[in-house]
KOLBA-557983 format. One record per residue (C-alpha): residue in three letters; y negated, z negated, x negated; residue number from 1. Coordinates in nm, 2 decimals. Each point is the difference from the previous one (the first is absolute). Layout:
BEGIN
{residu=Ala	yy=Y	zz=Z	xx=X	num=NUM}
...
This chain:
BEGIN
{residu=Met	yy=-6.33	zz=-11.27	xx=-25.78	num=1}
{residu=Thr	yy=0.35	zz=-0.11	xx=-0.11	num=2}
{residu=Arg	yy=0.27	zz=0.16	xx=0.19	num=3}
{residu=Pro	yy=0.33	zz=-0.18	xx=-0.04	num=4}
{residu=Trp	yy=0.21	zz=0.28	xx=0.14	num=5}
{residu=Asp	yy=0.04	zz=0.35	xx=-0.15	num=6}
{residu=Val	yy=0.13	zz=0.13	xx=0.32	num=7}
{residu=Ile	yy=0.05	zz=-0.12	xx=0.36	num=8}
{residu=Gly	yy=0.22	zz=0.22	xx=0.22	num=9}
{residu=Ile	yy=-0.02	zz=0.01	xx=0.38	num=10}
{residu=Gly	yy=0.25	zz=0.22	xx=0.18	num=11}
{residu=Ala	yy=0.36	zz=0.08	xx=0.06	num=12}
{residu=Thr	yy=0.31	zz=-0.19	xx=-0.11	num=13}
{residu=Ser	yy=0.35	zz=0.11	xx=0.09	num=14}
{residu=Val	yy=0.36	zz=-0.09	xx=-0.02	num=15}
{residu=Asp	yy=0.18	zz=0.33	xx=-0.08	num=16}
{residu=Tyr	yy=0.36	zz=0.08	xx=0.10	num=17}
{residu=Val	yy=0.09	zz=0.27	xx=-0.25	num=18}
{residu=Tyr	yy=0.28	zz=0.24	xx=0.05	num=19}
{residu=Arg	yy=0.10	zz=0.23	xx=-0.28	num=20}
{residu=Leu	yy=0.16	zz=0.33	xx=0.13	num=21}
{residu=Pro	yy=0.16	zz=0.29	xx=-0.17	num=22}
{residu=Glu	yy=-0.27	zz=0.21	xx=0.16	num=23}
{residu=Leu	yy=-0.26	zz=-0.05	xx=0.27	num=24}
{residu=Pro	yy=0.11	zz=0.05	xx=0.36	num=25}
{residu=Ala	yy=-0.08	zz=0.30	xx=0.23	num=26}
{residu=Ala	yy=0.01	zz=0.02	xx=0.38	num=27}
{residu=Glu	yy=0.28	zz=0.26	xx=0.00	num=28}
{residu=Gly	yy=0.28	zz=0.11	xx=-0.22	num=29}
{residu=Pro	yy=0.21	zz=-0.19	xx=-0.26	num=30}
{residu=Cys	yy=-0.29	zz=-0.23	xx=-0.09	num=31}
{residu=Ser	yy=-0.03	zz=-0.13	xx=0.35	num=32}
{residu=Lys	yy=0.25	zz=-0.27	xx=-0.09	num=33}
{residu=Ile	yy=-0.01	zz=-0.14	xx=-0.35	num=34}
{residu=Arg	yy=0.19	zz=-0.29	xx=-0.15	num=35}
{residu=Ile	yy=-0.22	zz=-0.26	xx=-0.17	num=36}
{residu=Ala	yy=0.06	zz=-0.02	xx=-0.37	num=37}
{residu=Ser	yy=-0.15	zz=-0.34	xx=-0.05	num=38}
{residu=His	yy=-0.26	zz=-0.23	xx=0.16	num=39}
{residu=Arg	yy=-0.22	zz=-0.29	xx=-0.09	num=40}
{residu=Val	yy=-0.29	zz=-0.21	xx=0.13	num=41}
{residu=Ser	yy=-0.32	zz=-0.02	xx=-0.20	num=42}
{residu=Cys	yy=-0.36	zz=-0.08	xx=0.05	num=43}
{residu=Gly	yy=-0.29	zz=0.25	xx=0.00	num=44}
{residu=Gly	yy=-0.30	zz=0.12	xx=0.21	num=45}
{residu=Gln	yy=-0.30	zz=0.18	xx=-0.13	num=46}
{residu=Thr	yy=-0.22	zz=-0.29	xx=-0.10	num=47}
{residu=Ala	yy=0.28	zz=-0.24	xx=-0.10	num=48}
{residu=Thr	yy=0.14	zz=0.26	xx=-0.24	num=49}
{residu=Ala	yy=-0.34	zz=0.09	xx=-0.15	num=50}
{residu=Leu	yy=-0.07	zz=-0.37	xx=-0.05	num=51}
{residu=Ala	yy=0.34	zz=-0.05	xx=-0.17	num=52}
{residu=Ala	yy=-0.09	zz=0.28	xx=-0.24	num=53}
{residu=Cys	yy=-0.34	zz=-0.16	xx=-0.07	num=54}
{residu=Ala	yy=0.16	zz=-0.33	xx=-0.07	num=55}
{residu=Ala	yy=0.27	zz=0.16	xx=-0.23	num=56}
{residu=Leu	yy=-0.28	zz=0.17	xx=-0.19	num=57}
{residu=Gly	yy=-0.17	zz=-0.33	xx=-0.07	num=58}
{residu=Leu	yy=-0.26	zz=-0.02	xx=0.28	num=59}
{residu=Arg	yy=-0.08	zz=-0.32	xx=0.19	num=60}
{residu=Ser	yy=0.11	zz=0.10	xx=0.35	num=61}
{residu=Lys	yy=-0.03	zz=-0.15	xx=0.34	num=62}
{residu=Phe	yy=0.15	zz=0.11	xx=0.34	num=63}
{residu=Ala	yy=-0.22	zz=-0.09	xx=0.30	num=64}
{residu=Gly	yy=0.15	zz=0.21	xx=0.27	num=65}
{residu=Val	yy=0.24	zz=-0.08	xx=0.29	num=66}
{residu=Leu	yy=0.36	zz=-0.11	xx=-0.02	num=67}
{residu=Gly	yy=0.23	zz=-0.03	xx=0.29	num=68}
{residu=Ala	yy=0.14	zz=-0.34	xx=0.11	num=69}
{residu=Asp	yy=0.36	zz=0.12	xx=-0.03	num=70}
{residu=Glu	yy=0.26	zz=0.00	xx=-0.28	num=71}
{residu=Asn	yy=-0.13	zz=0.33	xx=-0.13	num=72}
{residu=Gly	yy=-0.35	zz=-0.14	xx=-0.03	num=73}
{residu=Ala	yy=0.15	zz=-0.28	xx=-0.21	num=74}
{residu=Leu	yy=0.19	zz=0.25	xx=-0.21	num=75}
{residu=Val	yy=-0.32	zz=0.19	xx=-0.08	num=76}
{residu=Arg	yy=-0.19	zz=-0.32	xx=-0.08	num=77}
{residu=Asp	yy=0.27	zz=-0.11	xx=-0.24	num=78}
{residu=Ala	yy=0.00	zz=0.34	xx=-0.17	num=79}
{residu=Leu	yy=-0.37	zz=-0.01	xx=-0.05	num=80}
{residu=Val	yy=0.00	zz=-0.35	xx=-0.14	num=81}
{residu=Arg	yy=0.28	zz=0.08	xx=-0.24	num=82}
{residu=Arg	yy=-0.22	zz=0.27	xx=-0.15	num=83}
{residu=Gly	yy=-0.29	zz=-0.24	xx=-0.05	num=84}
{residu=Ile	yy=-0.21	zz=0.12	xx=0.30	num=85}
{residu=Asp	yy=-0.20	zz=-0.28	xx=0.17	num=86}
{residu=Val	yy=0.07	zz=-0.02	xx=0.37	num=87}
{residu=Ala	yy=-0.20	zz=-0.31	xx=0.09	num=88}
{residu=Asp	yy=-0.24	zz=0.21	xx=0.22	num=89}
{residu=Ala	yy=0.27	zz=0.20	xx=0.17	num=90}
{residu=Val	yy=-0.01	zz=-0.01	xx=0.38	num=91}
{residu=Val	yy=0.32	zz=-0.06	xx=0.20	num=92}
{residu=His	yy=0.01	zz=0.15	xx=0.35	num=93}
{residu=Asp	yy=0.25	zz=-0.09	xx=0.27	num=94}
{residu=Gly	yy=0.20	zz=0.33	xx=-0.01	num=95}
{residu=Pro	yy=0.25	zz=0.19	xx=-0.21	num=96}
{residu=Asn	yy=-0.10	zz=0.13	xx=-0.34	num=97}
{residu=Gln	yy=-0.01	zz=0.37	xx=-0.05	num=98}
{residu=Phe	yy=0.33	zz=0.16	xx=-0.11	num=99}
{residu=Ala	yy=0.12	zz=0.34	xx=-0.09	num=100}
{residu=Ala	yy=0.32	zz=0.20	xx=-0.01	num=101}
{residu=Ile	yy=-0.02	zz=0.22	xx=-0.31	num=102}
{residu=Leu	yy=0.24	zz=0.29	xx=-0.06	num=103}
{residu=Val	yy=0.02	zz=0.11	xx=-0.37	num=104}
{residu=Asp	yy=0.16	zz=0.32	xx=-0.12	num=105}
{residu=Glu	yy=0.22	zz=-0.09	xx=-0.29	num=106}
{residu=Arg	yy=-0.05	zz=0.34	xx=-0.16	num=107}
{residu=Thr	yy=-0.37	zz=0.00	xx=-0.02	num=108}
{residu=Gly	yy=-0.13	zz=-0.35	xx=0.08	num=109}
{residu=Glu	yy=-0.21	zz=0.14	xx=0.28	num=110}
{residu=Arg	yy=-0.02	zz=-0.22	xx=0.31	num=111}
{residu=Ile	yy=-0.07	zz=-0.01	xx=0.37	num=112}
{residu=Val	yy=-0.16	zz=-0.32	xx=0.13	num=113}
{residu=Leu	yy=0.04	zz=-0.12	xx=0.36	num=114}
{residu=Trp	yy=-0.22	zz=-0.30	xx=0.06	num=115}
{residu=Ser	yy=-0.08	zz=-0.25	xx=0.27	num=116}
{residu=Arg	yy=-0.30	zz=-0.23	xx=0.03	num=117}
{residu=Asp	yy=-0.06	zz=-0.24	xx=0.28	num=118}
{residu=Asp	yy=-0.35	zz=-0.01	xx=0.14	num=119}
{residu=Arg	yy=0.00	zz=-0.37	xx=-0.02	num=120}
{residu=Ile	yy=-0.03	zz=0.00	xx=-0.37	num=121}
{residu=Ala	yy=-0.32	zz=0.22	xx=0.00	num=122}
{residu=Leu	yy=-0.27	zz=-0.16	xx=-0.21	num=123}
{residu=Lys	yy=-0.32	zz=-0.13	xx=0.16	num=124}
{residu=Thr	yy=-0.31	zz=0.03	xx=-0.21	num=125}
{residu=Gln	yy=-0.12	zz=-0.35	xx=0.08	num=126}
{residu=Glu	yy=0.31	zz=-0.14	xx=-0.16	num=127}
{residu=Leu	yy=-0.15	zz=0.08	xx=-0.35	num=128}
{residu=Ala	yy=-0.30	zz=-0.19	xx=-0.14	num=129}
{residu=Pro	yy=-0.26	zz=0.21	xx=-0.18	num=130}
{residu=Ala	yy=0.01	zz=-0.25	xx=-0.28	num=131}
{residu=Leu	yy=0.37	zz=0.09	xx=-0.06	num=132}
{residu=Leu	yy=-0.10	zz=0.37	xx=-0.04	num=133}
{residu=Ala	yy=-0.28	zz=-0.10	xx=-0.24	num=134}
{residu=Ser	yy=0.25	zz=-0.17	xx=-0.23	num=135}
{residu=Ala	yy=0.17	zz=0.34	xx=-0.10	num=136}
{residu=Arg	yy=-0.10	zz=0.27	xx=-0.24	num=137}
{residu=Val	yy=0.20	zz=0.24	xx=0.21	num=138}
{residu=Val	yy=0.10	zz=-0.01	xx=0.37	num=139}
{residu=His	yy=0.29	zz=0.23	xx=0.08	num=140}
{residu=Ile	yy=0.06	zz=0.11	xx=0.36	num=141}
{residu=Asp	yy=0.23	zz=0.24	xx=0.18	num=142}
{residu=Asp	yy=-0.02	zz=0.16	xx=0.34	num=143}
{residu=Val	yy=0.25	zz=-0.19	xx=0.21	num=144}
{residu=Asp	yy=-0.28	zz=-0.18	xx=0.19	num=145}
{residu=Gln	yy=-0.28	zz=0.25	xx=-0.03	num=146}
{residu=Glu	yy=-0.27	zz=-0.18	xx=0.19	num=147}
{residu=Ala	yy=0.05	zz=-0.32	xx=-0.20	num=148}
{residu=Ala	yy=0.02	zz=0.20	xx=-0.32	num=149}
{residu=Ile	yy=-0.33	zz=0.17	xx=0.07	num=150}
{residu=Gln	yy=-0.17	zz=-0.33	xx=0.06	num=151}
{residu=Ile	yy=0.16	zz=-0.17	xx=-0.29	num=152}
{residu=Ser	yy=-0.10	zz=0.28	xx=-0.23	num=153}
{residu=Gln	yy=-0.36	zz=-0.02	xx=0.11	num=154}
{residu=Met	yy=0.00	zz=-0.38	xx=-0.04	num=155}
{residu=Ala	yy=0.16	zz=0.02	xx=-0.35	num=156}
{residu=Ser	yy=-0.25	zz=0.26	xx=-0.11	num=157}
{residu=Ala	yy=-0.28	zz=-0.21	xx=0.12	num=158}
{residu=Cys	yy=0.14	zz=-0.28	xx=-0.22	num=159}
{residu=Gly	yy=0.00	zz=0.22	xx=-0.30	num=160}
{residu=Ala	yy=0.37	zz=0.07	xx=-0.03	num=161}
{residu=Ile	yy=0.15	zz=0.34	xx=-0.07	num=162}
{residu=Val	yy=0.21	zz=0.12	xx=0.30	num=163}
{residu=Thr	yy=0.30	zz=0.22	xx=-0.07	num=164}
{residu=Ser	yy=0.22	zz=0.14	xx=0.27	num=165}
{residu=Asp	yy=0.34	zz=0.14	xx=0.10	num=166}
{residu=Ile	yy=-0.06	zz=0.25	xx=0.27	num=167}
{residu=Asp	yy=0.30	zz=0.21	xx=0.11	num=168}
{residu=Arg	yy=-0.05	zz=0.07	xx=0.37	num=169}
{residu=Val	yy=-0.27	zz=0.19	xx=0.19	num=170}
{residu=Thr	yy=-0.16	zz=-0.13	xx=0.31	num=171}
{residu=Asp	yy=-0.35	zz=0.03	xx=0.16	num=172}
{residu=Arg	yy=-0.10	zz=-0.30	xx=-0.22	num=173}
{residu=Thr	yy=0.13	zz=0.13	xx=-0.33	num=174}
{residu=Asp	yy=-0.34	zz=0.15	xx=-0.10	num=175}
{residu=Asp	yy=-0.17	zz=-0.33	xx=0.07	num=176}
{residu=Leu	yy=0.25	zz=-0.19	xx=-0.21	num=177}
{residu=Val	yy=-0.04	zz=0.24	xx=-0.29	num=178}
{residu=Ala	yy=-0.38	zz=-0.05	xx=0.02	num=179}
{residu=Ala	yy=0.04	zz=-0.38	xx=0.00	num=180}
{residu=Val	yy=0.18	zz=-0.04	xx=-0.33	num=181}
{residu=Ser	yy=-0.13	zz=0.04	xx=-0.36	num=182}
{residu=Ile	yy=0.30	zz=0.21	xx=-0.13	num=183}
{residu=Pro	yy=0.21	zz=0.18	xx=0.27	num=184}
{residu=Ile	yy=0.35	zz=0.06	xx=-0.13	num=185}
{residu=Leu	yy=0.16	zz=0.24	xx=0.24	num=186}
{residu=Ala	yy=0.35	zz=0.14	xx=0.07	num=187}
{residu=Glu	yy=0.02	zz=0.38	xx=-0.07	num=188}
{residu=His	yy=-0.03	zz=0.12	xx=0.35	num=189}
{residu=Val	yy=-0.30	zz=-0.21	xx=0.10	num=190}
{residu=Pro	yy=-0.30	zz=0.18	xx=-0.17	num=191}
{residu=Ser	yy=0.08	zz=0.34	xx=0.16	num=192}
{residu=Ala	yy=0.09	zz=-0.15	xx=0.33	num=193}
{residu=Val	yy=-0.33	zz=-0.19	xx=0.02	num=194}
{residu=Thr	yy=-0.22	zz=0.28	xx=-0.13	num=195}
{residu=Gly	yy=0.17	zz=0.32	xx=0.10	num=196}
{residu=Glu	yy=-0.02	zz=0.12	xx=-0.36	num=197}
{residu=Ala	yy=0.32	zz=0.13	xx=-0.15	num=198}
{residu=Asp	yy=-0.13	zz=-0.02	xx=-0.35	num=199}
{residu=Leu	yy=0.04	zz=-0.36	xx=-0.12	num=200}
{residu=Gly	yy=-0.30	zz=0.01	xx=-0.23	num=201}
{residu=Arg	yy=-0.23	zz=0.12	xx=0.28	num=202}
{residu=Ala	yy=0.16	zz=-0.26	xx=0.24	num=203}
{residu=Leu	yy=-0.08	zz=-0.28	xx=-0.24	num=204}
{residu=Arg	yy=-0.35	zz=0.11	xx=-0.04	num=205}
{residu=Lys	yy=-0.04	zz=0.02	xx=0.37	num=206}
{residu=Leu	yy=0.14	zz=-0.35	xx=0.04	num=207}
{residu=Arg	yy=-0.22	zz=-0.16	xx=-0.27	num=208}
{residu=Arg	yy=-0.28	zz=-0.24	xx=0.11	num=209}
{residu=Pro	yy=-0.29	zz=-0.12	xx=-0.22	num=210}
{residu=Gln	yy=0.17	zz=-0.35	xx=-0.03	num=211}
{residu=His	yy=0.33	zz=0.14	xx=-0.13	num=212}
{residu=Arg	yy=0.07	zz=-0.07	xx=-0.37	num=213}
{residu=Met	yy=0.28	zz=0.25	xx=0.02	num=214}
{residu=Val	yy=0.22	zz=0.18	xx=0.25	num=215}
{residu=Cys	yy=0.37	zz=0.02	xx=-0.08	num=216}
{residu=Val	yy=0.30	zz=0.17	xx=0.15	num=217}
{residu=Thr	yy=0.37	zz=-0.05	xx=-0.10	num=218}
{residu=Leu	yy=0.21	zz=0.32	xx=-0.02	num=219}
{residu=Gly	yy=0.35	zz=-0.13	xx=-0.04	num=220}
{residu=Ala	yy=0.20	zz=0.21	xx=-0.25	num=221}
{residu=His	yy=-0.33	zz=0.18	xx=-0.08	num=222}
{residu=Gly	yy=-0.17	zz=-0.31	xx=-0.13	num=223}
{residu=Ala	yy=-0.35	zz=-0.10	xx=0.12	num=224}
{residu=Met	yy=-0.35	zz=0.12	xx=0.02	num=225}
{residu=Val	yy=-0.34	zz=-0.18	xx=0.00	num=226}
{residu=Leu	yy=-0.35	zz=0.11	xx=0.06	num=227}
{residu=His	yy=-0.24	zz=-0.19	xx=-0.23	num=228}
{residu=Gly	yy=-0.36	zz=0.11	xx=0.01	num=229}
{residu=Asp	yy=0.01	zz=0.37	xx=0.04	num=230}
{residu=Val	yy=0.32	zz=0.04	xx=-0.20	num=231}
{residu=Val	yy=0.36	zz=0.03	xx=0.14	num=232}
{residu=His	yy=0.26	zz=-0.14	xx=-0.24	num=233}
{residu=His	yy=0.37	zz=0.07	xx=0.05	num=234}
{residu=Glu	yy=0.28	zz=-0.17	xx=-0.18	num=235}
{residu=Pro	yy=0.36	zz=0.13	xx=0.04	num=236}
{residu=Ala	yy=0.29	zz=-0.23	xx=0.09	num=237}
{residu=Phe	yy=0.25	zz=-0.12	xx=-0.26	num=238}
{residu=Thr	yy=0.34	zz=0.17	xx=0.02	num=239}
{residu=Val	yy=0.28	zz=-0.26	xx=0.08	num=240}
{residu=Asp	yy=0.34	zz=-0.01	xx=0.16	num=241}
{residu=Ala	yy=-0.11	zz=-0.17	xx=0.32	num=242}
{residu=Ile	yy=0.24	zz=-0.23	xx=0.18	num=243}
{residu=Asp	yy=-0.24	zz=-0.13	xx=0.26	num=244}
{residu=Thr	yy=-0.36	zz=0.11	xx=0.07	num=245}
{residu=Thr	yy=-0.07	zz=-0.29	xx=0.24	num=246}
{residu=Gly	yy=-0.32	zz=-0.18	xx=-0.09	num=247}
{residu=Ala	yy=-0.10	zz=0.24	xx=-0.28	num=248}
{residu=Gly	yy=-0.34	zz=0.07	xx=0.16	num=249}
{residu=Asp	yy=-0.06	zz=-0.38	xx=0.04	num=250}
{residu=Val	yy=0.09	zz=-0.06	xx=-0.36	num=251}
{residu=Phe	yy=-0.24	zz=0.28	xx=-0.10	num=252}
{residu=Arg	yy=-0.28	zz=-0.18	xx=0.19	num=253}
{residu=Gly	yy=0.08	zz=-0.33	xx=-0.17	num=254}
{residu=Ala	yy=-0.01	zz=0.16	xx=-0.34	num=255}
{residu=Phe	yy=-0.31	zz=0.19	xx=0.09	num=256}
{residu=Ile	yy=-0.17	zz=-0.33	xx=0.07	num=257}
{residu=Arg	yy=0.11	zz=-0.14	xx=-0.34	num=258}
{residu=Gly	yy=-0.14	zz=0.31	xx=-0.17	num=259}
{residu=Leu	yy=-0.32	zz=-0.02	xx=0.20	num=260}
{residu=Leu	yy=-0.06	zz=-0.37	xx=-0.10	num=261}
{residu=Asp	yy=0.08	zz=0.09	xx=-0.36	num=262}
{residu=Gly	yy=-0.29	zz=0.25	xx=0.02	num=263}
{residu=Glu	yy=0.22	zz=0.30	xx=-0.08	num=264}
{residu=Ser	yy=-0.13	zz=0.36	xx=0.03	num=265}
{residu=Pro	yy=0.12	zz=0.19	xx=0.31	num=266}
{residu=Gln	yy=0.26	zz=0.20	xx=-0.19	num=267}
{residu=Val	yy=0.14	zz=-0.30	xx=-0.19	num=268}
{residu=Leu	yy=0.00	zz=-0.20	xx=0.32	num=269}
{residu=Leu	yy=0.20	zz=0.28	xx=0.19	num=270}
{residu=Arg	yy=0.24	zz=0.04	xx=-0.29	num=271}
{residu=Phe	yy=0.07	zz=-0.38	xx=0.00	num=272}
{residu=Ala	yy=0.05	zz=-0.01	xx=0.37	num=273}
{residu=Asn	yy=0.23	zz=0.31	xx=0.00	num=274}
{residu=Ala	yy=0.21	zz=-0.16	xx=-0.27	num=275}
{residu=Ala	yy=0.04	zz=-0.32	xx=0.20	num=276}
{residu=Ala	yy=0.10	zz=0.20	xx=0.31	num=277}
{residu=Ala	yy=0.25	zz=0.20	xx=-0.21	num=278}
{residu=Val	yy=0.16	zz=-0.32	xx=-0.13	num=279}
{residu=Ser	yy=0.03	zz=-0.13	xx=0.36	num=280}
{residu=Cys	yy=0.18	zz=0.32	xx=0.10	num=281}
{residu=Thr	yy=0.28	zz=-0.08	xx=-0.24	num=282}
{residu=Arg	yy=0.07	zz=-0.34	xx=0.17	num=283}
{residu=Ala	yy=0.12	zz=-0.09	xx=0.35	num=284}
{residu=Gly	yy=-0.22	zz=-0.16	xx=0.26	num=285}
{residu=Ala	yy=-0.37	zz=-0.04	xx=0.04	num=286}
{residu=Ile	yy=-0.11	zz=-0.34	xx=-0.13	num=287}
{residu=Asp	yy=0.32	zz=-0.01	xx=-0.21	num=288}
{residu=Ser	yy=-0.11	zz=0.32	xx=-0.18	num=289}
{residu=Val	yy=-0.33	zz=-0.11	xx=-0.14	num=290}
{residu=Pro	yy=-0.04	zz=0.04	xx=-0.38	num=291}
{residu=Asp	yy=-0.17	zz=-0.23	xx=-0.25	num=292}
{residu=Ser	yy=-0.25	zz=0.12	xx=-0.26	num=293}
{residu=Arg	yy=0.28	zz=0.05	xx=-0.26	num=294}
{residu=Ala	yy=0.19	zz=0.23	xx=0.23	num=295}
{residu=Val	yy=-0.31	zz=0.21	xx=0.08	num=296}
{residu=Thr	yy=-0.09	zz=0.02	xx=-0.37	num=297}
{residu=Glu	yy=0.35	zz=0.13	xx=-0.08	num=298}
{residu=Met	yy=-0.03	zz=0.26	xx=0.26	num=299}
{residu=Leu	yy=-0.34	zz=0.11	xx=-0.13	num=300}
{residu=Glu	yy=0.14	zz=0.03	xx=-0.35	num=301}
{residu=Arg	yy=0.32	zz=0.19	xx=0.07	num=302}
{residu=Gly	yy=-0.05	zz=0.14	xx=0.35	num=303}
{residu=Gln	yy=-0.01	zz=0.37	xx=0.06	num=304}
{residu=Arg	yy=-0.26	zz=0.11	xx=0.25	num=305}
{residu=Ser	yy=0.05	zz=0.27	xx=0.26	num=306}
{residu=Thr	yy=-0.18	zz=0.33	xx=-0.06	num=307}
{residu=Ala	yy=-0.05	zz=0.06	xx=0.37	num=308}
{residu=Pro	yy=-0.35	zz=0.10	xx=0.08	num=309}
{residu=Ala	yy=-0.24	zz=-0.20	xx=0.22	num=310}
{residu=Arg	yy=0.00	zz=0.11	xx=0.36	num=311}
């Protein structure tokens, strides 16, 4: 079967109101009132940023999730189109697009995300045709609409697509979503929260299902880990002077998909994805921070990796 799309993404988009601060706020004391150093508006969202990374790295990419009918929805659509992402099958709902207020610490690049998503832009599974899912080599989902994500993952797998995920919250349906995808890619806190195992290697083994090709967890400044077969691979992060970590995990996932489709080994795949995430941390914004292949290659060639052990 010829599949015209390397990746179809279905999930969150966002307009981000980014505020750079001398340090992150606290409820009491001198940091309870902080003057904003600078601010900007940019586009992001888990799936939108991952797709932007896929497109920048040369993959044929399509967004088939929901956009709001407001000005922010139009901003996101334009941002995706400018980056070569097809939006012909995007669904527009009569409601405001997701948005976020993001507080960035100027010293470290670390951020706090405060987000809002109207229930009216929740995806309904029947809005997607199985034939669309069958047209992709990879279908990438996130967990903003968990019930729809579970059903879409099952439909896409039945069509022969690989399903990758961005899972960063824990609910009573998280385990079902993990089981529904081909390659779960999880935020650092998720494996232990779902399994009760403090050791990440044991947690990944406990999460693994027979249909999983790999199980991956991102570790922020400590890199990433993947369970492939019976072997746990860990790759440390690249050491950079971060100015904004917003979207780094999403960029990791986009680069992971590129390495996956290139047939890379788990360790090479992780190293490539870590390098892409590191480049994104040296740039402001989410979608605006995505690197192309040249920037990732340069990071791989000159980047210094952290010696922090896997946890």
